[in-house]
C-alpha positions as CSV (number, residue, x, y, z in Angstrom):
1,M,0.0,0.0,0.0
2,H,1.5,3.3,-1.1
3,A,1.8,6.3,1.2
4,P,0.0,9.5,0.3
5,A,2.0,11.8,-2.0
6,G,2.4,14.5,0.6
7,R,3.8,12.2,3.2
8,T,6.2,10.7,0.6
9,V,7.6,14.1,-0.3
10,L,8.1,15.0,3.4
11,H,10.0,11.7,3.9
12,C,12.3,12.5,1.0
13,V,13.1,16.0,2.3
14,R,14.0,14.6,5.8
15,K,16.1,11.9,4.3
16,G,18.0,14.2,2.0
17,A,18.8,17.0,4.5
18,A,20.8,16.5,7.7
19,L,19.0,17.7,10.8
20,K,20.8,20.6,12.7
21,S,21.4,20.5,16.4
22,A,20.0,23.4,18.4
23,N,23.3,25.1,19.0
24,E,23.8,25.5,15.2
25,L,20.5,27.4,14.7
26,D,20.6,31.2,14.0
27,V,18.5,32.2,17.0
28,A,18.9,35.8,18.4
29,L,19.1,34.8,22.0
30,D,21.8,35.5,24.6
31,R,21.9,36.7,28.2
32,D,21.6,40.4,27.1
33,V,18.6,39.8,24.8
34,F,16.9,37.7,27.5
35,M,17.4,40.2,30.3
36,R,16.2,43.1,28.1
37,G,13.2,41.2,27.0
38,L,12.5,40.2,30.6
39,I,12.6,43.8,31.8
40,R,10.4,45.0,28.9
41,E,7.8,42.3,29.7
42,L,7.8,43.3,33.4
43,A,7.3,46.9,32.5
44,S,4.6,46.0,30.0
45,S,2.7,44.0,32.6
46,L,3.0,46.8,35.2
47,E,1.8,49.4,32.8
48,S,-1.2,47.3,31.7
49,V,-2.2,46.5,35.3
50,V,-1.6,49.6,37.2
51,G,-1.0,52.3,34.5
52,L,2.1,54.2,33.3
53,E,2.5,56.4,36.4
54,E,2.3,53.7,38.9
55,A,4.5,51.4,36.9
56,S,7.1,54.2,36.7
57,G,6.9,54.5,40.5
58,Y,7.7,50.8,40.9
59,I,10.6,50.9,38.5
60,S,11.8,54.1,40.3
61,L,12.4,52.1,43.5
62,V,14.5,49.6,41.6
63,G,16.4,52.5,39.9
64,Q,17.2,54.1,43.3
65,S,18.6,50.9,44.7
66,V,20.7,50.2,41.6
67,G,21.9,53.9,41.6
68,S,23.1,53.6,45.1
69,Q,25.0,50.4,44.4
70,I,26.6,52.0,41.3
71,N,27.5,55.1,43.2
72,E,29.2,53.1,45.9
73,A,31.2,51.2,43.3
74,Y,32.5,54.4,41.7
75,T,33.3,56.3,44.9
76,R,35.1,53.2,46.2
77,A,37.1,52.9,43.0
78,L,37.9,56.6,43.0
79,E,38.8,56.5,46.7
80,A,36.6,59.5,47.3
81,P,33.7,59.9,49.8
82,R,31.9,62.2,47.4
83,L,32.2,63.0,43.7
84,T,32.6,66.5,42.3
85,R,30.2,67.8,39.7
86,E,32.7,67.0,36.9
87,Q,33.2,63.5,38.3
88,V,29.4,62.9,38.5
89,A,29.1,63.9,34.8
90,D,31.9,61.6,33.9
91,V,30.4,58.7,35.9
92,L,27.0,59.1,34.3
93,V,28.5,58.8,30.9
94,D,30.8,56.0,31.8
95,L,28.2,53.8,33.4
96,K,25.9,54.1,30.4
97,L,28.8,53.2,28.0
98,R,29.5,50.1,30.1
99,I,26.0,48.8,29.5
100,K,25.9,49.7,25.8
101,G,24.2,53.1,26.1
102,D,25.9,55.7,23.9
103,F,25.6,58.7,26.2
104,F,27.7,61.9,26.1
105,V,27.9,65.3,27.9
106,I,26.4,68.2,25.9
107,S,27.1,70.8,28.5
108,Q,27.6,71.2,32.3
109,D,27.8,74.0,34.8
110,D,26.9,74.6,38.5
111,E,23.2,74.7,37.5
112,R,22.8,71.6,35.4
113,I,24.4,68.7,33.5
114,V,22.9,68.1,30.1
115,L,23.4,64.7,28.5
116,G,22.5,63.2,25.1
117,S,22.3,59.7,23.9
118,R,22.4,58.1,20.5
119,S,21.3,54.6,21.8
120,C,19.6,53.0,24.8
121,P,21.0,50.1,26.8
122,F,17.6,48.4,26.3
123,A,17.9,48.9,22.5
124,E,14.6,48.3,20.7
125,K,13.0,46.8,23.8
126,V,12.4,50.3,25.2
127,L,10.2,51.5,22.3
128,G,6.8,52.4,23.6
129,R,7.7,51.6,27.2
130,E,8.3,55.0,28.9
131,S,8.3,53.5,32.4
132,M,11.7,51.9,31.6
133,C,13.2,55.4,31.3
134,M,12.8,55.6,35.1
135,M,15.9,53.5,35.4
136,T,17.9,56.3,33.8
137,S,16.1,59.0,35.7
138,N,16.6,57.3,39.1
139,V,20.1,56.1,38.6
140,F,21.2,59.5,37.4
141,G,19.2,61.4,40.1
142,T,20.4,59.1,42.9
143,I,24.1,59.4,42.0
144,A,23.9,63.2,41.5
145,A,21.9,63.8,44.7
146,Q,24.1,61.5,46.9
147,N,27.2,63.4,45.8
148,L,25.9,66.9,45.2
149,G,23.0,67.1,47.6
150,Y,20.1,67.6,45.1
151,A,19.0,66.7,41.6
152,R,16.0,67.1,39.4
153,V,16.1,64.9,36.3
154,E,14.2,66.0,33.3
155,L,13.8,63.6,30.4
156,E,13.4,66.1,27.6
157,E,13.6,63.6,24.7
158,T,13.6,59.8,24.9
159,I,13.9,57.0,22.4
160,A,11.0,55.3,24.2
161,R,8.7,58.2,23.1
162,G,9.9,57.9,19.5
163,S,12.8,60.4,19.4
164,S,16.0,59.4,17.5
165,G,18.0,59.9,20.8
166,C,17.7,60.9,24.4
167,R,18.3,64.3,26.0
168,V,18.5,64.3,29.8
169,V,18.9,67.4,31.9
170,V,20.1,66.9,35.5
171,H,19.3,70.1,37.4
172,L,21.5,70.6,40.4
173,R,19.8,73.5,42.2
174,P,16.2,73.5,43.5
175,D,13.8,75.9,41.9
176,L,11.3,77.8,44.0
177,D,8.5,76.9,41.5
178,V,9.6,73.3,41.2
179,L,6.0,72.1,41.3
180,D,5.5,73.7,37.9
181,E,8.7,72.2,36.5
182,P,9.0,68.8,34.7
183,G,11.1,66.0,36.0
184,R,11.6,64.2,39.3
185,E,13.5,65.5,42.3
186,Y,16.1,63.6,44.3
187,F,17.5,64.5,47.7
188,G,20.8,63.3,49.1
189,D,22.3,64.1,52.5
190,A,23.7,67.5,53.3
191,R,25.4,69.2,56.3
192,T,23.4,72.0,57.8
193,P,24.6,74.6,60.3
194,T,23.3,74.4,63.8
195,A,22.6,77.3,66.1
196,D,26.1,77.3,67.7
197,G,27.7,77.3,64.3
198,D,28.8,73.7,64.2
199,A,27.7,71.6,61.2
200,G,25.1,68.9,62.0
201,M,24.2,66.1,59.6
202,A,20.7,66.4,58.2
203,G,18.7,63.2,57.9
204,V,19.8,60.9,55.1
205,P,16.8,59.6,53.0
206,G,18.4,56.2,52.4
207,A,19.1,56.0,48.7
208,A,18.5,59.6,47.6
209,G,14.8,60.4,48.3
210,V,12.7,61.1,45.3
211,A,9.7,63.3,44.8
212,G,7.5,62.9,41.8
213,T,6.6,65.9,39.7
214,S,4.8,66.4,36.4
215,E,6.5,63.6,34.5
216,T,5.2,60.9,36.9
217,T,3.2,61.4,40.0
218,G,5.1,60.7,43.2
219,T,3.7,59.8,46.6
220,T,5.0,62.0,49.3
221,G,6.6,60.2,52.2
222,T,5.9,60.8,55.9
223,P,8.3,63.3,57.4
224,G,10.8,62.0,59.8
225,A,10.6,62.8,63.5
226,A,11.6,66.3,64.4
227,G,14.0,66.9,67.2
228,T,13.1,69.4,69.9
229,A,15.4,72.2,70.9
230,G,17.3,71.5,74.1
231,G,17.3,73.9,77.1
232,P,20.5,75.5,78.4
233,G,21.6,72.1,79.7
234,A,22.2,68.8,77.8
235,S,20.7,68.3,74.4
236,S,17.1,67.1,74.3
237,A,16.1,63.7,72.9
238,A,14.5,63.6,69.4
239,A,10.8,62.8,69.2
240,H,9.9,59.2,68.7
241,A,8.6,57.7,65.5
242,T,5.1,59.0,65.7
243,G,6.4,62.6,65.5
244,D,5.3,63.6,69.0
245,P,7.5,66.2,70.6
246,G,10.5,64.9,72.5
247,A,11.1,65.8,76.1
248,T,12.8,69.1,76.8
249,S,16.0,68.9,78.9
250,E,16.2,70.5,82.4
251,P,17.7,74.0,82.6
252,G,21.4,74.1,83.5
253,A,24.6,75.6,82.4
254,P,24.7,76.6,78.8
255,G,25.4,73.6,76.6
256,T,24.8,72.3,73.1
257,T,21.7,72.8,71.2
258,G,19.1,70.1,70.5
259,T,19.8,67.7,67.7
260,G,17.3,67.7,64.8
261,G,15.6,64.5,63.9
262,A,15.6,62.8,60.5
263,A,14.8,65.1,57.6
264,P,11.6,64.4,55.7
265,T,12.0,61.9,52.9
266,T,9.8,61.3,49.9
267,T,9.5,58.3,47.8
268,G,8.4,58.4,44.1
269,G,5.5,56.3,43.3
């Protein structure tokens, strides 16, 4: 009994051509492609479930943590507790180049660092996924704020939104009308003068605190406990976690002033 014509042809093709093993196939898959695809799908799922703004907030948390780790690596390698503005600009470009992002400095001064990019580390995976740009915003903002005290990152142009490249402005000084300005704010630690002229350390908001502005809505964090001013005697204790006033010290000989509590921190969301 003869096999159907179609089945006979298929048998001949298989017989005449050697089967390739999987590792010989031209499949565009490696660790980089896999990880970029994974991040894109995570961003896509978040955006579809909670929306662009909330998805950006979740990715911002990851970006802050990664930014702190990268900042620690560079400050340790440079053997410097803090980076200068020129070093910050150099680090922002270098870290992107290391992960295949073609970034460069357009200009910089005491007010801002302006960067451009001809390619994104996520390559084509970033197209149409604006929430993924929060990785750049938060890594840049965290590094700048932890070293210079403050940053507001404005994503003027992005490949994710269809531009041929990215233009990122890192503002280094707060604006009085910042609520009307685009971008996201980041706050690092800073030394603030106390009443007796000594410098006291302000509260450190972990990995630079971030406040959402017009680009993505942030959720304001709960202010830290405020310290109460000490009397003429020993310094007073800071208020406990609920924010209730701390006890005032008993009068005595002139002494040090009260120690302030943790500064308010904000978390983008």
